[in-house]
C-alpha positions as a Python dict, from the first residue, in 0.01 Angstrom:
ca = {
    (1, 'M'): (0, 0, 0),
    (2, 'T'): (-377, -83, 91),
    (3, 'A'): (-441, -314, -177),
    (4, 'G'): (-608, -646, -164),
    (5, 'P'): (-414, -972, -150),
    (6, 'A'): (-492, -1040, -524),
    (7, 'D'): (-319, -667, -615),
    (8, 'L'): (-75, -714, -360),
    (9, 'L'): (46, -1029, -512),
    (10, 'V'): (113, -885, -860),
    (11, 'E'): (300, -613, -694),
    (12, 'L'): (504, -842, -454),
    (13, 'R'): (598, -1057, -780),
    (14, 'A'): (767, -753, -898),
    (15, 'A'): (948, -648, -573),
    (16, 'L'): (1075, -988, -566),
    (17, 'S'): (1221, -1018, -871),
    (18, 'G'): (1359, -635, -871),
    (19, 'T'): (1140, -478, -1132),
    (20, 'G'): (892, -314, -910),
    (21, 'P'): (925, -86, -589),
    (22, 'A'): (946, -214, -227),
    (23, 'L'): (621, -282, -45),
    (24, 'L'): (480, -138, 276),
    (25, 'P'): (155, -358, 331),
    (26, 'V'): (-110, -176, 578),
    (27, 'A'): (-441, -288, 717),
    (28, 'P'): (-743, -264, 456),
    (29, 'G'): (-893, 78, 540),
    (30, 'A'): (-597, 204, 760),
    (31, 'P'): (-432, 548, 644),
    (32, 'V'): (-77, 508, 509),
    (33, 'P'): (160, 527, 806),
    (34, 'E'): (300, 866, 899),
    (35, 'A'): (652, 943, 747),
    (36, 'A'): (594, 642, 519),
    (37, 'P'): (957, 556, 366),
    (38, 'V'): (988, 699, 3),
    (39, 'E'): (1344, 498, -68),
    (40, 'V'): (1453, 197, 65),
    (41, 'P'): (1818, 38, 57),
    (42, 'R'): (1874, -161, -258),
    (43, 'G'): (1750, -521, -224),
    (44, 'V'): (1470, -469, 26),
    (45, 'A'): (1143, -602, -124),
    (46, 'A'): (889, -534, 159),
    (47, 'V'): (875, -351, 502),
    (48, 'I'): (656, -483, 771),
    (49, 'E'): (547, -257, 1040),
    (50, 'T'): (525, -394, 1384),
    (51, 'S'): (575, -303, 1774),
    (52, 'G'): (825, -378, 2002),
    (53, 'S'): (780, -498, 2331),
    (54, 'A'): (759, -157, 2468),
    (55, 'G'): (530, -51, 2213),
    (56, 'T'): (769, 127, 2023),
    (57, 'P'): (710, 108, 1625),
    (58, 'K'): (948, -71, 1431),
    (59, 'R'): (991, -109, 1027),
    (60, 'V'): (1158, -425, 965),
    (61, 'A'): (1309, -418, 616),
    (62, 'L'): (1317, -759, 454),
    (63, 'S'): (1523, -832, 124),
    (64, 'A'): (1386, -1054, -178),
    (65, 'D'): (1664, -1296, -72),
    (66, 'A'): (1529, -1340, 291),
    (67, 'L'): (1134, -1357, 185),
    (68, 'L'): (1243, -1621, -70),
    (69, 'A'): (1468, -1809, 158),
    (70, 'S'): (1222, -1825, 424),
    (71, 'A'): (960, -1959, 157),
    (72, 'G'): (1234, -2210, 22),
    (73, 'M'): (1310, -2366, 398),
    (74, 'T'): (917, -2397, 431),
    (75, 'Q'): (871, -2572, 98),
    (76, 'A'): (1192, -2810, 166),
    (77, 'Y'): (1025, -2910, 500),
    (78, 'L'): (675, -2972, 370),
    (79, 'G'): (832, -3208, 87),
    (80, 'G'): (783, -2978, -218),
    (81, 'P'): (545, -2712, -363),
    (82, 'C'): (215, -2678, -268),
    (83, 'R'): (-108, -2445, -279),
    (84, 'W'): (-141, -2205, 11),
    (85, 'V'): (-474, -2090, 158),
    (86, 'L'): (-467, -1730, 284),
    (87, 'A'): (-650, -1679, 602),
    (88, 'L'): (-401, -1415, 765),
    (89, 'P'): (-372, -1020, 707),
    (90, 'V'): (-113, -976, 455),
    (91, 'H'): (18, -666, 655),
    (92, 'Y'): (184, -936, 909),
    (93, 'V'): (457, -1132, 798),
    (94, 'A'): (279, -1462, 836),
    (95, 'G'): (12, -1344, 577),
    (96, 'L'): (265, -1190, 350),
    (97, 'Q'): (442, -1531, 350),
    (98, 'V'): (159, -1686, 230),
    (99, 'L'): (178, -1499, -74),
    (100, 'V'): (556, -1529, -125),
    (101, 'R'): (521, -1909, -83),
    (102, 'S'): (251, -1924, -348),
    (103, 'I'): (474, -1746, -577),
    (104, 'A'): (766, -1968, -515),
    (105, 'S'): (529, -2275, -569),
    (106, 'E'): (433, -2076, -883),
    (107, 'S'): (55, -2145, -740),
    (108, 'E'): (-220, -1916, -700),
    (109, 'P'): (-345, -1878, -316),
    (110, 'I'): (-695, -1943, -219),
    (111, 'V'): (-778, -1595, -45),
    (112, 'L'): (-1065, -1643, 240),
    (113, 'D'): (-1299, -1353, 314),
    (114, 'P'): (-1239, -1139, 621),
    (115, 'G'): (-1391, -1266, 947),
    (116, 'F'): (-1241, -1620, 947),
    (117, 'A'): (-1488, -1907, 923),
    (118, 'A'): (-1428, -2291, 936),
    (119, 'A'): (-1667, -2370, 698),
    (120, 'Q'): (-1503, -2154, 426),
    (121, 'M'): (-1162, -2282, 496),
    (122, 'I'): (-1309, -2657, 478),
    (123, 'D'): (-1458, -2577, 123),
    (124, 'A'): (-1131, -2405, 22),
    (125, 'V'): (-913, -2699, 99),
    (126, 'A'): (-1193, -2933, -62),
    (127, 'S'): (-1162, -2730, -376),
    (128, 'T'): (-794, -2804, -429),
    (129, 'G'): (-847, -3183, -524),
    (130, 'R'): (-563, -3384, -510),
    (131, 'D'): (-315, -3113, -512),
    (132, 'P'): (-105, -3051, -231),
    (133, 'V'): (-224, -2788, 9),
    (134, 'A'): (-117, -2604, 308),
    (135, 'L'): (-244, -2371, 559),
    (136, 'S'): (-100, -2117, 797),
    (137, 'V'): (-314, -2009, 1081),
    (138, 'V'): (-320, -1860, 1460),
    (139, 'P'): (-439, -2066, 1735),
    (140, 'A'): (-758, -1914, 1750),
    (141, 'Q'): (-825, -2013, 1402),
    (142, 'L'): (-708, -2360, 1479),
    (143, 'A'): (-949, -2400, 1766),
    (144, 'R'): (-1261, -2317, 1526),
    (145, 'L'): (-1131, -2565, 1284),
    (146, 'V'): (-1097, -2841, 1561),
    (147, 'E'): (-1442, -2733, 1686),
    (148, 'A'): (-1582, -2776, 1341),
    (149, 'A'): (-1415, -3097, 1274),
    (150, 'E'): (-1510, -3261, 1601),
    (151, 'V'): (-1865, -3248, 1523),
    (152, 'D'): (-1822, -3281, 1111),
    (153, 'P'): (-1658, -3627, 1018),
    (154, 'A'): (-1649, -3488, 652),
    (155, 'G'): (-1499, -3193, 729),
    (156, 'A'): (-1251, -3377, 977),
    (157, 'A'): (-1151, -3584, 660),
    (158, 'V'): (-1096, -3251, 460),
    (159, 'L'): (-880, -3087, 732),
    (160, 'A'): (-662, -3398, 750),
    (161, 'R'): (-559, -3359, 366),
    (162, 'P'): (-329, -3049, 413),
    (163, 'V'): (67, -3133, 390),
    (164, 'G'): (79, -2916, 674),
    (165, 'I'): (-103, -2664, 885),
    (166, 'L'): (128, -2417, 1019),
    (167, 'V'): (40, -2246, 1353),
    (168, 'G'): (205, -1959, 1468),
    (169, 'G'): (162, -1594, 1612),
    (170, 'Q'): (170, -1746, 1951),
    (171, 'R'): (238, -2038, 2171),
    (172, 'A'): (-58, -2261, 2093),
    (173, 'P'): (-209, -2474, 2384),
    (174, 'R'): (-75, -2833, 2390),
    (175, 'Q'): (-442, -2981, 2433),
    (176, 'L'): (-563, -2755, 2116),
    (177, 'M'): (-255, -2918, 1912),
    (178, 'D'): (-345, -3263, 2056),
    (179, 'R'): (-693, -3252, 1973),
    (180, 'A'): (-607, -3144, 1621),
    (181, 'R'): (-358, -3433, 1569),
    (182, 'E'): (-630, -3682, 1687),
    (183, 'L'): (-859, -3569, 1431),
    (184, 'G'): (-572, -3635, 1170),
    (185, 'M'): (-467, -3275, 1104),
    (186, 'R'): (-109, -3208, 1026),
    (187, 'V'): (-21, -2951, 1263),
    (188, 'V'): (328, -2773, 1300),
    (189, 'S'): (395, -2542, 1591),
    (190, 'T'): (610, -2250, 1427),
    (191, 'Y'): (837, -1986, 1598),
    (192, 'G'): (948, -1692, 1432),
    (193, 'S'): (895, -1319, 1388),
    (194, 'S'): (908, -1047, 1138),
    (195, 'E'): (1279, -999, 1194),
    (196, 'T'): (1334, -1368, 1046),
    (197, 'A'): (1079, -1326, 785),
    (198, 'G'): (855, -1571, 937),
    (199, 'G'): (857, -1905, 1101),
    (200, 'C'): (1220, -2056, 1112),
    (201, 'V'): (1171, -2309, 1379),
    (202, 'Y'): (909, -2586, 1327),
    (203, 'D'): (805, -2824, 1616),
    (204, 'G'): (1129, -2676, 1799),
    (205, 'V'): (1346, -2793, 1558),
    (206, 'P'): (1525, -2516, 1325),
    (207, 'L'): (1484, -2582, 927),
    (208, 'A'): (1761, -2627, 715),
    (209, 'G'): (2004, -2349, 721),
    (210, 'V'): (1884, -2212, 1066),
    (211, 'H'): (2113, -2213, 1334),
    (212, 'L'): (2050, -2135, 1720),
    (213, 'R'): (2229, -2051, 2016),
    (214, 'V'): (2141, -1912, 2374),
    (215, 'D'): (2369, -1653, 2541),
    (216, 'D'): (2292, -1542, 2875),
    (217, 'G'): (1920, -1693, 2852),
    (218, 'E'): (1866, -1506, 2531),
    (219, 'L'): (1779, -1709, 2200),
    (220, 'L'): (1974, -1580, 1930),
    (221, 'I'): (1879, -1717, 1538),
    (222, 'Q'): (2115, -1735, 1251),
    (223, 'S'): (1929, -1750, 928),
    (224, 'P'): (1941, -1690, 561),
    (225, 'S'): (1611, -1538, 606),
    (226, 'L'): (1726, -1257, 869),
    (227, 'A'): (1604, -880, 794),
    (228, 'D'): (1831, -654, 694),
    (229, 'G'): (1746, -419, 998),
    (230, 'Y'): (1507, -186, 1115),
    (231, 'L'): (1452, 139, 847),
    (232, 'G'): (1547, 441, 969),
    (233, 'D'): (1666, 297, 1315),
    (234, 'E'): (2041, 226, 1300),
    (235, 'D'): (2075, 230, 1688),
    (236, 'R'): (1807, -35, 1695),
    (237, 'T'): (1950, -239, 1420),
    (238, 'E'): (2323, -247, 1591),
    (239, 'R'): (2149, -347, 1927),
    (240, 'T'): (1935, -639, 1771),
    (241, 'F'): (2156, -807, 1518),
    (242, 'L'): (2494, -859, 1587),
    (243, 'T'): (2772, -1020, 1380),
    (244, 'D'): (3063, -1242, 1532),
    (245, 'G'): (3327, -1481, 1384),
    (246, 'S'): (3035, -1721, 1324),
    (247, 'G'): (2833, -1484, 1124),
    (248, 'R'): (2520, -1256, 1167),
    (249, 'W'): (2288, -1324, 1446),
    (250, 'Y'): (1950, -1200, 1556),
    (251, 'R'): (1871, -1132, 1920),
    (252, 'T'): (1520, -1225, 1982),
    (253, 'G'): (1456, -1091, 2328),
    (254, 'D'): (1317, -1426, 2412),
    (255, 'S'): (1429, -1639, 2699),
    (256, 'A'): (1471, -1976, 2586),
    (257, 'R'): (1661, -2315, 2623),
    (258, 'I'): (1809, -2584, 2374),
    (259, 'D'): (1803, -2941, 2508),
    (260, 'D'): (2074, -3205, 2408),
    (261, 'E'): (1897, -3297, 2064),
    (262, 'G'): (1901, -2932, 1962),
    (263, 'R'): (1523, -2897, 2020),
    (264, 'L'): (1419, -2515, 2142),
    (265, 'T'): (1190, -2440, 2409),
    (266, 'V'): (1098, -2060, 2457),
    (267, 'V'): (996, -2003, 2774),
    (268, 'G'): (889, -1634, 2733),
    (269, 'R'): (1006, -1271, 2682),
    (270, 'L'): (1299, -1148, 2883),
    (271, 'D'): (1111, -841, 2941),
    (272, 'D'): (800, -1054, 3069),
    (273, 'V'): (1008, -1146, 3385),
    (274, 'I'): (883, -961, 3693),
    (275, 'I'): (1010, -885, 4050),
    (276, 'S'): (772, -1021, 4300),
    (277, 'G'): (850, -969, 4681),
    (278, 'G'): (1223, -968, 4548),
    (279, 'E'): (1175, -1297, 4348),
    (280, 'K'): (1219, -1317, 3968),
    (281, 'V'): (904, -1465, 3799),
    (282, 'S'): (885, -1533, 3428),
    (283, 'L'): (527, -1466, 3321),
    (284, 'G'): (596, -1724, 3020),
    (285, 'L'): (651, -1984, 3267),
    (286, 'V'): (351, -1917, 3480),
    (287, 'E'): (125, -1882, 3160),
    (288, 'T'): (249, -2219, 3033),
    (289, 'A'): (172, -2375, 3375),
    (290, 'V'): (-162, -2214, 3401),
    (291, 'R'): (-241, -2360, 3041),
    (292, 'A'): (-174, -2714, 3189),
    (293, 'D'): (-530, -2692, 3289),
    (294, 'P'): (-756, -2789, 3020),
    (295, 'N'): (-1008, -2525, 3159),
    (296, 'L'): (-758, -2259, 3129),
    (297, 'A'): (-596, -2366, 2803),
    (298, 'D'): (-626, -2019, 2642),
    (299, 'A'): (-561, -1828, 2950),
    (300, 'V'): (-332, -1515, 2929),
    (301, 'V'): (-98, -1425, 3209),
    (302, 'V'): (4, -1074, 3253),
    (303, 'R'): (154, -857, 3515),
    (304, 'A'): (-20, -602, 3750),
    (305, 'P'): (114, -366, 3984),
    (306, 'H'): (82, -456, 4386),
    (307, 'E'): (135, -225, 4659),
    (308, 'R'): (296, -510, 4878),
    (309, 'W'): (472, -739, 4640),
    (310, 'G'): (573, -475, 4353),
    (311, 'E'): (416, -690, 4069),
    (312, 'V'): (217, -998, 4063),
    (313, 'P'): (90, -1240, 3802),
    (314, 'V'): (-255, -1219, 3721),
    (315, 'V'): (-441, -1485, 3490),
    (316, 'V'): (-709, -1365, 3249),
    (317, 'A'): (-933, -1625, 3117),
    (318, 'P'): (-1261, -1648, 2902),
    (319, 'R'): (-1373, -1896, 3183),
    (320, 'E'): (-1478, -1823, 3536),
    (321, 'V'): (-1268, -1951, 3827),
    (322, 'D'): (-1424, -1960, 4174),
    (323, 'E'): (-1248, -1908, 4516),
    (324, 'A'): (-1185, -2308, 4528),
    (325, 'G'): (-1047, -2301, 4174),
    (326, 'L'): (-820, -2017, 4250),
    (327, 'A'): (-699, -2187, 4557),
    (328, 'A'): (-624, -2493, 4379),
    (329, 'L'): (-445, -2306, 4084),
    (330, 'R'): (-214, -2106, 4328),
    (331, 'A'): (-130, -2423, 4538),
    (332, 'R'): (-49, -2583, 4172),
    (333, 'I'): (174, -2301, 4060),
    (334, 'R'): (329, -2251, 4390),
    (335, 'D'): (453, -2629, 4399),
    (336, 'E'): (598, -2597, 4069),
    (337, 'L'): (716, -2260, 4011),
    (338, 'G'): (769, -2123, 4371),
    (339, 'R'): (556, -1886, 4610),
    (340, 'A'): (605, -1575, 4410),
    (341, 'A'): (472, -1717, 4095),
    (342, 'A'): (118, -1809, 4228),
    (343, 'P'): (-143, -1602, 4043),
    (344, 'D'): (-265, -1293, 4261),
    (345, 'R'): (-600, -1355, 4101),
    (346, 'V'): (-805, -1449, 3782),
    (347, 'I'): (-1006, -1183, 3589),
    (348, 'H'): (-1284, -1333, 3383),
    (349, 'L'): (-1358, -1182, 3042),
    (350, 'P'): (-1625, -1324, 2795),
    (351, 'S'): (-1353, -1352, 2537),
    (352, 'I'): (-958, -1268, 2526),
    (353, 'P'): (-909, -942, 2311),
    (354, 'L'): (-701, -1021, 2007),
    (355, 'L'): (-487, -815, 1793),
    (356, 'A'): (-520, -846, 1387),
    (357, 'S'): (-245, -1087, 1421),
    (358, 'G'): (-461, -1338, 1611),
    (359, 'K'): (-215, -1253, 1938),
    (360, 'P'): (-369, -1147, 2268),
    (361, 'D'): (-373, -797, 2309),
    (362, 'R'): (-135, -814, 2605),
    (363, 'R'): (-115, -436, 2668),
    (364, 'A'): (-473, -420, 2695),
    (365, 'L'): (-515, -686, 2915),
    (366, 'E'): (-214, -550, 3137),
    (367, 'A'): (-411, -203, 3133),
    (368, 'L'): (-710, -415, 3265),
    (369, 'A'): (-508, -570, 3544),
    (370, 'A'): (-359, -266, 3644),
    (371, 'R'): (-673, -119, 3757),
    (372, 'P'): (-768, -81, 4087),
    (373, 'I'): (-993, -318, 4266),
    (374, 'V'): (-1257, -232, 4514),
    (375, 'R'): (-1379, -519, 4691),
    (376, 'V'): (-1722, -519, 4850),
    (377, 'S'): (-1901, -767, 5099),
    (378, 'A'): (-2269, -766, 5097),
    (379, 'V'): (-2507, -925, 5337),
    (380, 'L'): (-2893, -970, 5302),
    (381, 'L'): (-3031, -968, 5664),
    (382, 'R'): (-3387, -1113, 5596),
    (383, 'R'): (-3649, -1060, 5837),
    (384, 'S'): (-3927, -1295, 5812),
    (385, 'S'): (-4194, -1105, 5997),
    (386, 'D'): (-4266, -859, 5692),
    (387, 'G'): (-4032, -1020, 5427),
    (388, 'R'): (-3807, -710, 5401),
    (389, 'A'): (-3436, -765, 5352),
    (390, 'L'): (-3164, -515, 5526),
    (391, 'L'): (-2906, -487, 5254),
    (392, 'V'): (-2581, -390, 5409),
    (393, 'R'): (-2254, -334, 5200),
    (394, 'K'): (-1888, -265, 5334),
    (395, 'R'): (-1617, -133, 5115),
    (396, 'G'): (-1302, -310, 5125),
    (397, 'S'): (-929, -271, 5065),
    (398, 'A'): (-803, -269, 4728),
    (399, 'L'): (-436, -349, 4884),
    (400, 'F'): (-526, -696, 5037),
    (401, 'M'): (-815, -735, 4787),
    (402, 'Q'): (-1042, -817, 5091),
    (403, 'P'): (-1250, -600, 5296),
    (404, 'G'): (-1241, -608, 5692),
    (405, 'G'): (-956, -744, 5921),
    (406, 'K'): (-826, -1080, 6007),
    (407, 'P'): (-1028, -1365, 5942),
    (408, 'E'): (-1089, -1591, 6225),
    (409, 'P'): (-1017, -1970, 6201),
    (410, 'G'): (-1222, -2106, 5929),
    (411, 'E'): (-1330, -1811, 5776),
    (412, 'T'): (-1249, -1658, 5442),
    (413, 'A'): (-1172, -1278, 5404),
    (414, 'A'): (-1508, -1220, 5256),
    (415, 'E'): (-1671, -1407, 5541),
    (416, 'A'): (-1497, -1227, 5786),
    (417, 'A'): (-1591, -903, 5620),
    (418, 'V'): (-1965, -1022, 5662),
    (419, 'R'): (-1920, -1105, 6032),
    (420, 'E'): (-1802, -752, 6092),
    (421, 'V'): (-2093, -606, 5896),
    (422, 'G'): (-2313, -819, 6138),
    (423, 'E'): (-2111, -685, 6428),
    (424, 'E'): (-2117, -326, 6326),
    (425, 'V'): (-2536, -327, 6282),
    (426, 'G'): (-2545, -533, 6623),
    (427, 'V'): (-2635, -898, 6504),
    (428, 'V'): (-2398, -1199, 6529),
    (429, 'L'): (-2390, -1383, 6199),
    (430, 'G'): (-2198, -1705, 6271),
    (431, 'L'): (-2071, -1901, 5972),
    (432, 'D'): (-2354, -2165, 5989),
    (433, 'R'): (-2629, -1897, 5920),
    (434, 'L'): (-2454, -1748, 5626),
    (435, 'R'): (-2554, -1852, 5263),
    (436, 'P'): (-2307, -1756, 5007),
    (437, 'L'): (-2479, -1585, 4710),
    (438, 'G'): (-2140, -1587, 4470),
    (439, 'T'): (-1883, -1308, 4384),
    (440, 'H'): (-1971, -1087, 4126),
    (441, 'R'): (-1796, -855, 3910),
    (442, 'A'): (-1927, -554, 3798),
    (443, 'A'): (-1966, -539, 3403),
    (444, 'A'): (-1761, -187, 3393),
    (445, 'A'): (-1572, -7, 3644),
    (446, 'N'): (-1722, 253, 3876),
    (447, 'E'): (-1697, 597, 3825),
    (448, 'G'): (-1370, 620, 3983),
    (449, 'G'): (-1220, 381, 3736),
    (450, 'H'): (-1191, 87, 3979),
    (451, 'D'): (-1316, -272, 3923),
    (452, 'V'): (-1563, -361, 4169),
    (453, 'V'): (-1616, -709, 4302),
    (454, 'A'): (-1869, -812, 4555),
    (455, 'D'): (-1888, -1091, 4785),
    (456, 'A'): (-2279, -1144, 4826),
    (457, 'F'): (-2417, -1351, 5153),
    (458, 'E'): (-2753, -1354, 5323),
    (459, 'A'): (-2873, -1466, 5647),
    (460, 'D'): (-3218, -1508, 5822),
    (461, 'T'): (-3224, -1303, 6129),
    (462, 'D'): (-3476, -1089, 6359),
    (463, 'V'): (-3312, -768, 6312),
    (464, 'G'): (-3490, -473, 6441),
    (465, 'A'): (-3394, -116, 6441),
    (466, 'V'): (-3029, -62, 6310),
    (467, 'E'): (-2798, 212, 6368),
    (468, 'V'): (-2547, 196, 6079),
    (469, 'A'): (-2178, 263, 6173),
    (470, 'A'): (-1937, 507, 5985),
    (471, 'E'): (-1734, 235, 5796),
    (472, 'I'): (-2051, 108, 5643),
    (473, 'E'): (-2118, 202, 5299),
    (474, 'E'): (-2473, 153, 5275),
    (475, 'A'): (-2760, 3, 5470),
    (476, 'V'): (-3129, 23, 5362),
    (477, 'W'): (-3419, -169, 5417),
    (478, 'V'): (-3600, -274, 5073),
    (479, 'D'): (-3904, -493, 4947),
    (480, 'E'): (-3872, -707, 4639),
    (481, 'A'): (-4002, -385, 4427),
    (482, 'Q'): (-3747, -177, 4578),
    (483, 'A'): (-3486, -411, 4529),
    (484, 'R'): (-3541, -427, 4173),
    (485, 'L'): (-3500, -62, 4124),
    (486, 'L'): (-3244, 38, 4400),
    (487, 'P'): (-2921, 218, 4251),
    (488, 'L'): (-2649, 61, 4377),
    (489, 'A'): (-2361, 275, 4265),
    (490, 'P'): (-2071, 181, 4221),
    (491, 'L'): (-2210, -155, 4165),
    (492, 'T'): (-2409, -189, 3865),
    (493, 'E'): (-2778, -298, 3883),
    (494, 'A'): (-2702, -534, 3583),
    (495, 'V'): (-2477, -738, 3862),
    (496, 'F'): (-2612, -713, 4161),
    (497, 'V'): (-2990, -602, 4186),
    (498, 'P'): (-3110, -898, 4003),
    (499, 'L'): (-2933, -1099, 4253),
    (500, 'I'): (-3122, -973, 4538),
    (501, 'G'): (-3459, -983, 4360),
    (502, 'A'): (-3385, -1330, 4253),
    (503, 'R'): (-3316, -1426, 4614),
    (504, 'Q'): (-3629, -1254, 4742),
    (505, 'R'): (-3879, -1438, 4539),
}
């Protein structure tokens, strides 16, 4: 159904009591899924449509008993019934569970408007007065609450009132959780899935009635909140849910370890292990290590194909990392996790694309990381006699991420490429004469679908007539006015031409 939370709450009460049909919530405005089931097994109250790690759609069948068991375990953890604030989509299990917990607590949820706003959440919590209240959010929403509370003491005081702020959907950065706790927020890191009817492990400890074990590195969960299985997919159900002498277990597909005190640490997805240069690398471990840097606390690590190593880890972050920063990051990860785990590169995006659930859109990021990269080195050879500059660009190799041949001692790969440019136009450019202008990524891929990255340098020189070698992509004399208009495809004008103009003024 596509009804709003208020109408869905009415229908959900009926489904949980057995007096109404099962529900298959869908996103607002979305069409009813193709081949939506008309009938479900007796006892099923809700069907959550989600995707597996390979992108294959799954329809998770949840009984009323499983949903209410999950709600009851959370209620017991928080110390009793409370009022809930709904800030998550109800077609995901985390949002649906807010409604189930509200029904179990015999209270009405406070429903926030779409497009999460910290101020509205603060107002919603404040409106509950002295009543116990709880929230369920994803890390991106928690970040907004923390940022608001850090500049608003009154708001911070309100956000310290909830008996619990459940944070799930993905692993929250440790620094973010620490900042929230310093503000007095009772944040709880949750782990679970649609197959467990929501979170069933809080702050690494299983809720009452939940049991964990690790078989061959894979986490298995036993809980009264387990799903019945996958609607219309008996094979997947048999592969994912197993029954042995100790009961029924859900195979999570997550790599995990459990310490002597029973505390769970999820390392990552088993299918997120890549083979790089013949060595196994857990992208989850790499991501955890990368996020230990406060500047990369919200970075995402994905796989990317590599002609030499097979696959490599790539970091996608909303903050730029320069060459020195990347070298330091690679060295740290290499020391902690081994050579093959060192990130190949960092891709900067203005923001990390998210799914409606608040999780990073890893498939979109993997597609971005898989795009071939053309590296270009450019050098502006400035002639002082008339103020003109000779712009020379040389296309590099996508395989080695650098143009040109082997760097000489003390050179970076980009500097080596610029030196080659100079040699090919008959000008000797020593490193002491090169002034880096920075590394620039084109705003979009070129017409061949390649990402374009330019390492730009300038040097004063007395260049005369130049015969351009065949390997050089482009060499042209420009003055300031021409530089502003020069089409530099495949590099975009927005990235490179303003750079030239700015340096010539």
